[in-house]
C-alpha positions, 0 to 999 in steps of 0.5 A: 317277106323281109329276111332277117339281117340281124348278125348273131352275137356270142352271149357271155356265159357270166353275168355281172352284178353290181349293188351297194353294200352297207357296213359299219365302214360306210357304203361300198359299190361292189361290181362282181362277175358271178362266175369267177370268185376272185373276179371283183371290184369294191370302192366306197361310193364317195369314190365311185365316178359317174359312168359318163367319166368312165368312157 
């Protein structure tokens, strides 16, 4: 039987959430780290860039 050669990796203790929030000012893309109240990013959807441009 072949041995499992997978390398164990650490799993982050904190999850990240992304959502689109709509209010009177328009739609905003919100990315937040759920375990830290101050760790978030909110930008207007129109100002958000394509994922390929982030790389």
